[in-house]
C-alpha positions, 0 to 999 in steps of 0.5 A, a space after each residue: 249925911 247927904 240926901 237928894 234934893 231939888 235945890 233952887 239957887 239964885 244967880 245973876 241971871 235969875 235962878 238955877 234949879 237942879 236935882 243934887 245932894 243936900 247935906 242934913 247939917 244945912 236943914 233949917 230949925 224945927 222939933 220934927 224930922 220927917 223922912 219924906 216919902 211922897 210929895 206933889 206938884 201944884 201950881 205954886 210949885 210950877 211957878 217956883 221951879 220956873 221962876 215965873 213968879 217970886 214964890 221962893 223968898 230965900 236961897 237956896 231953897 229946897 222947892 215943894 210945898 207939900 209932903 207926906 211921910 214918917 216921922 224919924 225923930 221928934 222932940 214935939 209932944 204930939 209926935 213920935 217916931 213912926 207916925 205918919 204925917 202930912 204938912 201942906 204950906 206954912 211956907 215950906 218951899 217958900 221961906 222954909 226948906 221944902 218937900 222935894 227931898 228925902 228928908 225935912 226938919 219942920 215944926 210939929 205945930 205945922 203937921 197933921 196925922 195922915 188919916 187912918 184910911 189913907 196912905 201917905 201916897 193918897 195924901 199927896 195925891 189929894 195935896 194942897 190942891 185937894 186940901 184947898 178944894 175941900 176948904 172951899 167946900 167947907 167955906 160954901 157949907 158954912 155959908 149956907 149952901 147945899 145941894 138944893 140951893 142950886 147948881 155950882 160952877 167950878 173954874 179951872 175944872 180940869 187942874 188940880 183944885 178943880 178936879 177934886 172940887 168937882 169930885 167932892 161936889 159931885 159926891 155930895 149931890 150937887 149939879 156941878 157945871 165945870 169950866 175948862 179951857 180944855 173941851 177935850 177933857 169933858 168926858 174926864 170931868 163927866 166921870 168925876 161928877 160934872 153935870 154940864 161942861 162949859 168952855 172957859 171963854 164963856 167966862 173970859 169975855 168982857 165983864 158986865 156988872 150983872 148978867 143972867 143969874 146962872 149959879 147958886 155959887 161956885 169955887 174959882 181957882 182962876 181969878 181975874 175976869 173969870 172970877 168977875 164973870 162968875 160973880 156977876 152970874 151968881 144967883 141972889 144971895 149966893 156965894 163964891 169961894 176964891 182960892 186961886 190966881 191961874 188967870 191973874 191976881 186982878 179982879 176986874 168987877 163992880 160992887 153990883 153983885 154984892 150990893 144988888 144980889 147980895 152975893 158973898 165972896 169967900 177968900 180961902 187960904 190954905 197956907 197958914 189955916 189953924 190945924 183944926 181946920 186942917 184936920 177937919 178938912 182932911 176928915 172930910 177928904 177921907 169920907 167925901 172924896 171917892 178914892 177911885 175917882 182920886 185914882 183917875 185924877 193922878 199920875 206919878 212921877 219921880 223927883 228927876 221929872 219935877 222941873 219938866 213937869 213944873 213947866 207944863 203945869 204953869 202952861 196949863 198942860 197938866 190934868 189933875 193931880 201929879 204925885 212925886 215919889 221921893 224914893 
C-alpha cells in the first residue's frame, strides 16, 4: 500500500527531493510499524533536503530525523498497537528511512513513550532540538552547575535548540544570556526567560586564548569561533555543553581555558543515546519546559512545505521550532 513521503533521490547533478507516493513494501526492516502523525524540522533536516551537507547515506531516502505517532503493529515485547511513541535520531533520515512519511518501520529499541501529559504534536514541537537542549542541561547539572553558580550563555538562542534551552534554564532559575544574530528577536528571547541579550558578533570576533570571565557556563549549538570565544570567557571551573555546528565544525581555540581555568567542554550527542538517557530527558521536558512557552516557540507546516522551510532553516531564517503535520 502506498503512502505520502518526502523522498530524496541521488542524481548525476546532485539530488532530487519530492513529495511522492512510497510503497510500504519498500520500507526497511524493523519490528515496529508506526503511523506517523507529527514530525519536525531540525537544522540537520534542512541540510538533508537542501543537500548542503552529506547527511543522507543511502538512496532513495525518506527524509526526517524525528517522529511521533501511534504503533500500528509490533513484534517487540515493549510495544503494542495503540501505543504513542517518539523516535529521535538512530540514523532516521540518514541511514534508515525517515519521518517525513505517513508510515515508518523501525526498531522497537529506538522508541520511547510519549510522556502522559504530552500529545504527539507536543513531542514534535520539542523534537530533537528540544531533547538535545535538555540533554545539554542535564550535562551541566551532572557537572555540578546550579543557578547559584552564576549566569549561563546560550548561543544560537533564537534557533530550535537555543529557544528551548533558554526556556528550560529560565524556568529552572538560571540567569540566561542569549546570544543571537537576530537582535530583532530580543523581546521573544526575554519572554522565553533570557535576562540579557547579546549580539552574535560579540562571540565571533578574533578568539583570544583567555578573555574576561563572564559566565559560569553555557550551551552552544554553533561551534567554530563562537564556541571558542565562549570557552575563553567561561569562569574558573565552569563548563560548556556543545551540541551543534551551525557556525562550522572547526574549533579555533587553545588549551588555555582548560588548563588555566579548569573549564570543561561537555560533548552532547543526541543520536545514539541509550534509552535510559532519553527517558530521563523526556521526563524532565515534561516538568521543566513551560508548555505555554513551547506554544510561543512553535509554528506548524504540512509535508508539502518541508523543502522550502528546509532552505530557510539552513539560511538562519527560522525562529524557534517548526512542527510538521504528516496528515
